[in-house]
C-alpha angles and dihedrals in degrees: 000000000000127000123192125203142160101075123134146128117303136166121250110278092031132116140237135181118216123199131199117194123193120213133184095040145006120283094189092113094051134080112235135204145193123223131174136207125201121198111286093005136102122259108269135198118258108166144336137199130197123240094263093042093237096117128047133183132198139190111248090243093064102030111128093016104060129054125195122203139159140213110206093190089058093039087231139131121201136202116201109199123191137167087031119199132204087249089063089070108121145104108280121215134186125209143174117256106235095188102056090199121128123179137150112286096016113162109220108223127187086229088070091062135071142175093052120189123229092263136237124249119238116190121184116194126202 
C-alpha cells in the first residue's frame, strides 16, 4: 500500500515536497512513478524513477522544476517541486510500475501502474 503526503496550498513560484511511503512490503525492486489529476481531466504522468534510482524521467511540463528521488531504506519516493505554477494544481498520486521496462520514447501510462495511494492535493494560487 502506498500513502502520499506533503501536499498543500502554495503561491505560484513556491515549492513543495511530496512523499510516498510504501507499507506492507518493500518496493526497492520496483520502479515508481508520480502522476497527477486535475479536476475534469485524466490522470497524467509527472515523473518516474527506476528501481535503483539511477534513471529518472519527467513530463516536459515539469522538466527542470521537479525532481524525483527515492530512499530504499525508508521505502519512500519523493517529488521535490519548485517554481510551481497554477497549472500544477492537481491531486498527486504515486504508483508502482508493473512493467519494469524503460526504453527511449516510452509513453508512461497510468495503466502501467498499480497500488495507487489516495493522493495528496496540491493547490497553487496566483
